[in-house]
C-alpha positions in Angstrom: 22.1 -42.7 5.5 19.3 -41.1 7.4 16.5 -39.1 5.8 14.9 -36.5 8.0 11.6 -34.8 7.3 11.5 -31.1 8.0 8.2 -29.6 9.2 7.4 -26.0 8.4 7.2 -23.6 11.3 3.7 -23.3 12.8 3.5 -19.7 11.7 3.5 -20.8 8.1 0.7 -23.3 8.6 -1.8 -21.4 10.7 -3.8 -20.0 7.8 -2.1 -16.7 7.5 -3.7 -14.9 4.6 -1.9 -12.7 2.1 -5.3 -11.4 0.8 -4.9 -7.9 2.2 -1.5 -7.6 0.4 -2.5 -9.2 -2.9 -6.0 -7.8 -3.0 -5.9 -4.6 -1.0 -9.1 -2.7 -0.2 -7.1 0.4 0.7 -3.7 1.9 -0.2 -1.7 4.8 1.3 1.1 6.4 -0.7 3.5 8.0 1.8 5.5 10.7 -0.1 2.8 11.1 -2.8 3.9 13.3 -5.7 2.8 14.4 -9.2 6.4 14.9 -10.3 6.9 12.8 -13.5 9.1 9.8 -12.8 8.7 9.9 -9.1 7.7 6.6 -7.4 4.7 8.2 -5.7 3.4 9.6 -9.0 3.9 6.2 -10.8 2.1 4.2 -8.1 -0.9 6.7 -8.1 -1.0 6.6 -11.9 -0.9 2.8 -12.1 -3.7 2.4 -9.5 -5.9 4.8 -11.4 -5.1 3.4 -14.8 -5.7 -0.2 -13.7 -9.1 0.6 -12.2 -8.3 0.2 -8.5 -11.6 0.7 -6.8 -10.5 0.8 -3.2 -9.6 3.8 -1.0 -6.4 5.6 -1.9 -4.9 7.9 0.7 -2.0 10.3 -0.1 0.5 11.6 2.4 2.3 14.8 1.6 2.6 17.5 4.2 3.6 20.1 1.6 0.6 19.7 -0.7 -3.2 20.1 -0.1 -4.0 17.8 -3.0 -2.5 15.9 -5.9 -4.4 15.2 -9.0 -7.7 16.2 -7.4 -7.1 13.8 -4.4 -6.7 15.4 -1.0 -3.3 14.9 0.7 -3.0 14.2 4.4 -0.1 15.8 6.4 1.0 12.5 8.1 0.0 8.9 8.6 -1.4 10.0 12.0 -4.2 11.7 10.0 -5.4 8.5 8.2 -9.0 7.9 8.9 -8.8 4.1 9.0 -6.2 1.4 8.9 -4.9 0.5 5.4 -4.0 -2.8 3.7 -1.0 -1.6 1.8 1.5 1.3 2.4 3.8 2.4 -0.3 6.8 4.4 0.9 7.8 6.6 -2.1 
């Protein structure tokens, strides 16, 4: 019987960091909502309730604001790049 050692692909060993995903500095919620039970509303509520201190951008072309936060009409209107996008 022969035992063969498998090496992980180089892409897994080059120091790729998950920091931006696990500790984001900014989040965008595409399809943000204040409708109870909606995913966008739940994500926004959880971020606020858990003290997220980064930038939160809301995308909803039909609303000027949600919960006192301004809404952008599309992702093209984002001022900067974001670490995490939630598609709600």
